[in-house]
TORLOLUM-856096 format. One record per residue (C-alpha): residue in one letter; x, y, z. Coordinates in steps of 0.02 Angstrom, whole numbers, padded with zeros to 5 digits, always signed. Layout:
BEGIN
AXYZ ...
REM end
This chain:
BEGIN
X+05346+02012-01966 X+05342+01979-02161 X+05495+01921-02264 X+05614+02037-02315 X+05559+02116-02486 X+05692+02145-02647 X+05653+02314-02617 X+05662+02324-02436 X+05855+02401-02394 X+05789+02586-02439 X+05658+02543-02281 X+05700+02519-02110 X+05563+02409-02062 X+05467+02268-02161 X+05284+02299-02208 X+05147+02261-02102 X+05067+02102-02123 X+04876+02164-02158 X+04979+02304-02276 X+05068+02157-02365 X+04938+02051-02385 X+04841+02205-02462 X+04996+02244-02575 X+05007+02067-02639 X+04959+02026-02815 X+05014+01855-02816 X+04842+01760-02777 X+04788+01799-02946 X+04933+01833-03049 X+05010+01686-03036 X+04892+01648-03181 X+05044+01741-03295 X+05164+01627-03237 X+05189+01528-03392 X+05196+01693-03488 X+05324+01777-03358 X+05445+01630-03382 X+05433+01643-03574 X+05446+01832-03572 X+05589+01798-03451 X+05683+01673-03557 X+05663+01805-03711 X+05746+01925-03600 X+05904+01825-03535 X+05950+01788-03723 X+05931+01957-03747 X+06052+02015-03601 X+06180+01868-03677 X+06156+01923-03858 X+06209+02111-03821 X+06347+02035-03713 X+06268+02122-03563 X+06294+01973-03490 X+06392+01812-03529 X+06325+01675-03650 X+06351+01544-03500 X+06241+01663-03392 X+06133+01665-03526 X+06106+01482-03527 X+06093+01459-03334 X+05971+01591-03329 X+05871+01506-03473 X+05874+01322-03402 X+05832+01385-03218 X+05690+01472-03277 X+05627+01310-03380 X+05648+01221-03225 X+05552+01329-03122 X+05411+01306-03256 X+05406+01112-03239 X+05403+01139-03054 X+05275+01235-03066 X+05174+01120-03191 X+05223+00970-03071 X+05150+01072-02926 X+05304+01081-02820 X+05319+01276-02853 X+05170+01366-02754 X+05239+01540-02706 X+05126+01615-02563 X+05085+01791-02521 X+05275+01835-02464 X+05323+01842-02641 X+05215+01994-02678 X+05205+01949-02860 X+05219+01817-02978 X+05375+01916-03064 X+05471+01903-02874 X+05402+01741-02854 X+05490+01689-03016 X+05664+01770-02989 X+05674+01713-02821 X+05661+01547-02852 X+05774+01563-03003 X+05906+01623-02876 X+05877+01479-02757 X+05907+01358-02902 X+06052+01450-03007 X+06132+01546-02876 X+06173+01734-02885 X+06173+01747-03074 X+05997+01736-03055 X+05997+01901-02980 X+06046+01963-03149 X+05889+01943-03230 X+05820+02078-03191 X+05957+02178-03267 X+05873+02325-03397 X+05710+02269-03345 X+05579+02337-03224 X+05426+02251-03152 X+05321+02375-03252 X+05387+02338-03432 X+05390+02162-03356 X+05193+02141-03303 X+05163+02232-03470 X+05243+02100-03591 X+05158+01956-03480 X+04981+02021-03498 X+04994+02061-03682 X+05063+01883-03706 X+04920+01823-03598 X+04793+01917-03690 X+04866+01868-03871 X+04854+01678-03825 X+04673+01697-03745 X+04611+01802-03903 X+04662+01655-04005 X+04579+01540-03918 X+04394+01637-03897 X+04412+01671-04089 X+04418+01460-04110 X+04278+01459-04003 X+04186+01588-04101 X+04207+01483-04253 X+04139+01317-04170 X+03982+01412-04115 X+03984+01493-04291 X+03982+01309-04354 X+03857+01252-04242 X+03741+01387-04306 X+03771+01333-04483 X+03736+01156-04437 X+03571+01190-04377 X+03520+01325-04511 X+03570+01208-04659 X+03443+01096-04581 X+03311+01227-04574 X+03305+01329-04710 X+03129+01300-04775 X+03068+01283-04579 X+02974+01456-04550 X+02968+01552-04382 X+02869+01695-04322 X+02969+01859-04350 X+02953+02005-04226 X+02989+02173-04188 X+02933+02268-04026 X+02905+02083-03966 X+02756+02074-04072 X+02723+01970-04233 X+02788+02067-04385 X+02815+01924-04532 X+02863+01755-04545 X+03048+01706-04587 X+03166+01565-04627 X+03233+01490-04466 X+03399+01474-04560 X+03388+01660-04591 X+03357+01689-04411 X+03503+01584-04344 X+03622+01668-04486 X+03576+01838-04402 X+03669+01784-04244 X+03800+01683-04366 X+03837+01882-04449 X+03856+01927-04264 X+03974+01800-04213 X+04070+01860-04371 X+04095+02054-04310 X+04149+01981-04141 X+04284+01870-04227 X+04343+02042-04339 X+04352+02132-04173 X+04458+02018-04109 X+04565+02002-04248 X+04589+02198-04243 X+04622+02214-04059 X+04751+02079-04068 X+04848+02173-04179 X+04872+02334-04029 X+04885+02185-03900 X+05049+02112-03999 X+05161+02268-03971 X+05298+02226-03847 X+05336+02348-03710 X+05492+02266-03648 X+05639+02361-03631 X+05531+02512-03587 X+05598+02484-03412 X+05514+02586-03264 X+05462+02738-03374 X+05623+02817-03454 X+05703+02646-03559 X+05875+02602-03495 X+06064+02630-03487 X+06099+02468-03555 X+06136+02429-03747 X+05969+02310-03743 X+05893+02273-03914 X+05710+02290-03901 X+05674+02222-04079 X+05767+02056-04042 X+05660+02017-03878 X+05502+02069-03985 X+05560+01933-04128 X+05592+01810-03996 X+05396+01832-03923 X+05324+01857-04086 X+05281+02016-04065 X+05227+02126-04219 X+05302+02287-04164 X+05371+02376-04011 X+05309+02535-03915 X+05395+02700-03985 X+05377+02773-03809 X+05417+02717-03638 X+05307+02803-03541 X+05167+02743-03654 X+05227+02576-03666 X+05220+02543-03464 X+05056+02640-03443 X+04967+02588-03581 X+04804+02497-03554 X+04696+02539-03695 X+04740+02363-03786 X+04634+02282-03628 X+04498+02396-03632 X+04491+02376-03830 X+04463+02182-03774 X+04360+02222-03629 X+04244+02313-03755 X+04260+02169-03872 X+04227+02043-03756 X+04051+02137-03698 X+03999+02135-03875 X+04026+01954-03877 X+03931+01934-03708 X+03776+02040-03788 X+03763+01927-03925 X+03760+01782-03843 X+03635+01863-03709 X+03528+01917-03848 X+03516+01730-03925 X+03515+01655-03745 X+03355+01767-03706 X+03265+01702-03860 X+03298+01544-03808 X+03224+01546-03650 X+03069+01639-03720 X+03054+01484-03860 X+03066+01359-03727 X+02923+01436-03629 X+02751+01359-03631 X+02676+01511-03717 X+02801+01495-03859 X+02834+01315-03869 X+02955+01334-04026 X+03091+01213-03955 X+03110+01073-03829 X+03250+01091-03694 X+03339+00907-03694 X+03378+00854-03519 X+03575+00865-03541 X+03557+01054-03555 X+03403+01088-03424 X+03372+01078-03234 X+03221+01039-03128 X+03138+01131-02993 X+03158+01084-02811 X+02985+01106-02773 X+02893+01098-02934 X+02917+00932-03017 X+02846+00975-03191 X+02979+01113-03213 X+03129+01106-03331 X+03214+01262-03313 X+03332+01356-03446 X+03495+01373-03320 X+03606+01389-03477 X+03539+01548-03559 X+03506+01617-03402 X+03675+01606-03328 X+03736+01670-03501 X+03613+01820-03485 X+03658+01855-03306 X+03856+01832-03337 X+03850+01971-03457 X+03837+02107-03329 X+03975+02049-03257 X+04088+02090-03410 X+04008+02244-03432 X+04059+02286-03258 X+04241+02241-03301 X+04245+02366-03440 X+04177+02498-03320 X+04294+02461-03195 X+04452+02477-03324 X+04383+02636-03403 X+04368+02706-03200 X+04548+02643-03159 X+04630+02727-03320 X+04540+02882-03338 X+04635+02986-03198 X+04798+02897-03201 X+04955+03024-03229 X+05099+02961-03324 X+05191+02824-03321 X+05149+02652-03191 X+05031+02668-03049 X+04990+02539-02910 X+04811+02568-02973 X+04850+02463-03133 X+04882+02294-03023 X+04700+02310-03042 X+04673+02285-03240 X+04696+02090-03191 X+04579+02019-03101 X+04452+02073-03221 X+04543+02037-03365 X+04543+01866-03313 X+04366+01850-03256 X+04313+01912-03415 X+04413+01787-03527 X+04362+01645-03417 X+04184+01697-03428 X+04182+01734-03612 X+04261+01563-03640 X+04128+01468-03526 X+03987+01570-03590 X+04036+01503-03764 X+04056+01326-03731 X+03907+01324-03652 X+03812+01411-03780 X+03884+01310-03918 X+03848+01144-03834 X+03645+01211-03788 X+03622+01230-03980 X+03720+01071-04051 X+03653+00964-03904 X+03536+01024-03808 X+03383+01078-03903 X+03273+01043-04023 X+03164+01146-04132 X+02980+01098-04135 X+02943+01119-04307 X+02757+01086-04305 X+02735+01214-04176 X+02822+01335-04278 X+02714+01292-04434 X+02580+01328-04345 X+02623+01479-04261 X+02655+01565-04442 X+02475+01544-04474 X+02387+01614-04327 X+02437+01801-04340 X+02431+01934-04474 X+02607+01936-04496 X+02558+01933-04695 X+02466+02084-04685 X+02624+02184-04779 X+02605+02049-04914 X+02456+02101-04938 X+02489+02274-04982 X+02635+02239-05093 X+02517+02127-05194 X+02405+02299-05226 X+02556+02383-05253 X+02621+02281-05370 X+02452+02300-05488 X+02470+02498-05484 X+02393+02540-05314 X+02516+02666-05222 X+02573+02585-05076 X+02525+02716-04948 X+02347+02683-05015 X+02342+02494-05003 X+02446+02510-04836 X+02276+02603-04773 X+02155+02479-04845 X+02248+02338-04782 X+02252+02419-04595 X+02047+02438-04619 X+02056+02248-04664 X+02143+02179-04517 X+02036+02289-04405 X+01877+02205-04465 X+01950+02013-04470 X+01986+02046-04285 X+01816+02104-04251 X+01748+01975-04352 X+01856+01844-04276 X+01937+01796-04441 X+02115+01780-04514 X+02161+01853-04682 X+02176+01679-04765 X+01995+01660-04701 X+01915+01805-04800 X+01812+01749-04970 X+01867+01796-05139 X+01706+01889-05146 X+01770+01978-04992 X+01921+02021-05050 X+01851+02082-05206 X+01746+02211-05122 X+01889+02282-05026 X+01953+02302-05205 X+01931+02238-05373 X+02121+02196-05405 X+02121+02046-05297 X+02102+01886-05395 X+02123+01709-05338 X+02312+01705-05325 X+02279+01826-05171 X+02286+01668-05058 X+02451+01600-05123 X+02524+01759-05114 X+02478+01765-04920 X+02506+01593-04886 X+02673+01595-04752 X+02785+01481-04859 X+02764+01612-05005 X+02768+01764-04889 X+02948+01693-04865 X+03010+01649-05031 X+02953+01798-05104 X+03082+01916-04988 X+03213+01853-05119 X+03310+02034-05098 X+03496+02027-05049 X+03523+01986-04868 X+03305+01922-04866 X+03229+01790-04805 X+03187+01704-04944 X+03240+01529-04968 X+03364+01569-05132 X+03445+01695-05028 X+03471+01608-04878 X+03545+01461-04968 X+03673+01594-05059 X+03708+01663-04873 X+03740+01488-04821 X+03879+01445-04950 X+03939+01625-04904 X+03958+01596-04718 X+04019+01427-04751 X+04170+01498-04863 X+04198+01635-04727 X+04224+01506-04590 X+04350+01398-04690 X+04460+01553-04735 X+04626+01549-04654 X+04660+01686-04530 X+04769+01739-04403 
REM end
């Protein structure tokens, strides 16, 4: 037989032990205990403020809840499955500490609005932590980019050599992705920061509560205008999971590039021992485990988003026990995103070095300057499409001859078109190819310097 539950007077017998274990959430929602205690203290203050309970009773409840908090932090309060969930666990321990007055804490409150409040408090806190991590990640990207404005790297489309780039420009693309992630979380946090406390089970309460008072105590921006919506809404969690999924998309894309760059085929970066592992059988190996794990962990975050959407799609109003399943995926997503951001920040800042000489060689061994030949002719009055077709033929014949464009003689150039002059060689040198792309947002060195200044200012701005 299981221990009698708070609601068991309605029932003639206790839950079957296996069903009690299946029904319980204490093993994972203990993660919410600090937020549950904070929300409960605010609720107790409101009950006293509105004279639903006496000031003395309110003070007893607040002090008792603080004792539970300290016991938990010291490892003295560790509720088991018989408590069912963190809310009952806290209430039961509180009643042991303060006596029958502890039973008044749940006045004018349901577990439905209570858990909704706890989850929002938790997620609000975690979003701020992730936003701080994103800023650290962006800072590392900027630190590297500032050192490599004039370091060149091959740019790719379809994973085929396309045009050379400033390495700083390449890294700043990830800075911009992280900036959108930061802005998305800022937007999501506005809808997280709405209080459902006081919505009750689904219909509000007959007690003269003050929902705005508790919202202010808990630093919520607003309160739910509809009690049904307040206890059943998980849009904020889905939005966070969407934002988290995009963070992982961006980290995974960078991870994939680091994996490629560290391969023998690319050799663009060298992994340091602090962020790489070896093989159990091949002693020469240095494996990019950090980016591979980030790439792999992305799938579990996507899975949690899909699971949450499926949970919500068929739920009638208001609260349903299905919503207990929102927490494990949410907690795991938070932990996965935070761990992945930390790992990738360390990897970039401390775990790899760009091989400057190899990168310099890489941008001279292909036809990624072909567009610049067409641009050269177009700037001299040749219609671009005509120039484009001409250069295509040049590339074809050069490949057949085992030459690169830089290897053609001036006579060969002028046989192709009389507009070619000796300055063609400077025009198609990798450094000039990059420098010339000075349109706003382009890879030209002057533009990249401006982008770095703007990015530093963006990171330095005070924000919520």
